[in-house]
N, C-alpha and C positions, 0 to 999 in steps of 0.2 A: 312522820306518819309513813308507815310501810304497809302496803296491802299484802296480807298473807292469805293464800287460798288453801282451804282445807278440803279433805275428801270425806264425804258422808259414808258411814258404814252401811253397806247394802249386801245383797246376796252375791255370791261369787261371780255369777254370770254378768251382773251389772258392772262389777269391778273390772272384769276383763274387757268389756266393751268400752268403758271409759279410758282404759289404758291405751287401747288401740287408737282412740281419737286424740289423746293428749300427746302421744309420742312425737308426731311431726312438729307440733308447736314447741315442745321442749328442745328438740334438735335445732330449731330455728332461733332459739333464745341465746342471748350473749350476756355474760357478766364482765364488767370492766371497772377499772378504778383509776384514780389520778391522785397526784400529790402536787402541792404548790407552796411557794413562799413569796411574800410580798413585803415591801418596806413599811406598809401600813395597810389597814383594812379600809379601802375606799368604798363607801356605800352611798350611792345617790348624791354625790357631791359633798359628802361629809367624811371626816376621819373619825371612825368609831372605835379605833384601837389606841387612842391617846398617843399617836405618833410612834408606837412600837411596831416591830415586825409581826407579821401574821403568818402562821402556818396552817394549811388546810388540806383536806383530803376528801375524796368522794368514792362511793361504791354504787354502781348502777346495774340494773337488770333491764335489758331491752329485748324486744321481739321484732322480727321482720315485719310484722303487721303494723308497727308503729307505736305500740304501747310500751311504757317504761315506768320504772319506779326506782327510787334510790334514796341515798342519804348523803349529806355534805356536812362535814365537821370542821369547825374553825377554832383556833386558839383564842380568838377575840371576837366579840360580836356586839357589844353595847358600849356606850360612852362610859367614861370613868365613873365609878360608883363611890360611895362614901369611904370605902376602904382604900381608895386610890388605885384600884385595879380594874380590869375589864372582865366581863363574864364570857365564858366560852359559849359557842353557838353550835347547835345541831339542827339541821334542816332535814325534814322528811318530805318527799314529794312523789307525785304520780301524775302521769299525763299521757297524751297521745299527740303525735306529730307526723308529718309527712310532706310530700311535695307532689304537685299536680300541674302540668303545663308550665313549669318554671316558677310556679307560686308555692312558696313554703308556708306551712302553717303549724301551729302548736298551741295546745291548751293544757293547762295543768293546775294542780292544787298544791300549795306549799304551806307547811306549818313550821314555825320557828320556835325552838326550845332554848331557854337560857337558864340552866340549873342554878347558878349562883344568885339569880334574880327571881327565883321561884316562878318562872314562866314555863308552863307545861304545854304539851301537845294540844293544839286546837285553840289555845287562848289567843295566840297571835298568828294569823294566817292570811293568805291571799289566793285568789284565783288569778292566773296569769294567762293571757292570750296574745299571740303574735302572728303577723303575716309578713312575708318578705318576698322581694323580687329584685333581681339585678343589683344585688348588693345593698338595697335599701330595706330596712326592717322597722315596722311600727309595732310597739308592744304596750299593752295596757295591763295595769295591776289594780285589782279591786280588793279592798279589805274584806276579809271574811272571818273576823275574830269571833270567838265564843259562839259558834253556830249552834251548839248544843244547849246554850243558856239564853233563853229569850229575853232575860232581863239585862244581859250584857252584850248581846250580839250587835255588830255594827256593819252588816253586809252592805258594801257600797258606799259607806260614809266617807271613806278616804280613797282617793284615786291618785295614781301616779302613771305618767305616760312617758315613753321614750321614742325618739325617732333617730335611727342610726344608719350610717352609711359606711361601707367598707370598700376600699379600692387598693388592691395589691397589699402592701404592708401597712397601710394607713387606715385609721378608723376615726369617725366623728360621731358623737352621741349627744343629743340634747334631751335632757330630762326635766320634767316639770310636775309639780304637785297641785292637786285640787283637794285640799283638806277640808274636813267638816268644821274644824276650829277656825274662827274668824281671823283674818289678817296674819296667817301663818304659812302661806305658800312661798315657794322659791323655785327658781329655775337655774340649772347648771349646764355647762358645756364641758365635755370631755374630749380630748384629743389623744390618740394613741398611735404608737409606732412599734412595729415588730421587725427589727433588723434581721433576726434569725428565728427559726421555729422555736416556739415555747417561751421566748423572751419578749416582754412587752414593757415599753415605757409609756406612762400616761400622765398627762397634766389635766387637772380639773379646776374649773373656776365657776363660782356662783356669779351669775350675771344679773340677777334680779331677785329681790327678796322683799316680803312684806314686813310690817313692823314687828310682829311677834314670831317670825320664822326662826328656827334653831340655828341658822347660819345667815350671814349677811353678805351683801354683794361688795362690801369694801374690804373683806378679808383677803389675805394673800392666796394665790393659787396653790393647789396641792400637787406634789410631784410623787409619783409612785413607780417603783420598779418591781416587776413580778416575773417569776419563772415557774412554769408548771410542766408536768410530763405525765404520760400514761404509765400505768403499772399493770 
């Protein structure tokens, strides 16, 4: 999902006035991008790339006011399907974030598209909100699937929470699910280390799981090496 702003056709005087107002905002806007590669796609304690390497990239539009929109594309994004391969993933998002008195905040909407699995924009989505201070960040993810279809929408049925802490080159994240489906929740812990800029080593372990969770706490830890850079 990318927000596209259009201009209404009006008289010349109105167009000139609008241009004079928009010019400073456009000058304050920034377009950026990134590329990355990882030994697997680690997603909330799960390997969703079937152990294969994952290549990704993003394109973002941000303003000094704190508004942003963008897209993130990945070579893998779902578990192995019947053909023995993984579906590519494209995320579209828009949000607003900033900082006040040492407290950072962010709220956004994300929709996830999987072409090979026939999952289109809006079918699988989340509202994401986070607050952080002094290296500690709490984030909540609220399911917002099929909001345009009252028969299928599940706003708030599935919840996911993370509590993370960063100190110097080290990071710790605890993530846990509160799913609508019975006995399917799990909790994982991720430890990360970045010895140099853009290079990160991560180990992830499921530490608690319900009977019908997609992963179990007796499985081996996952080890991931990732490198990313701005373009």
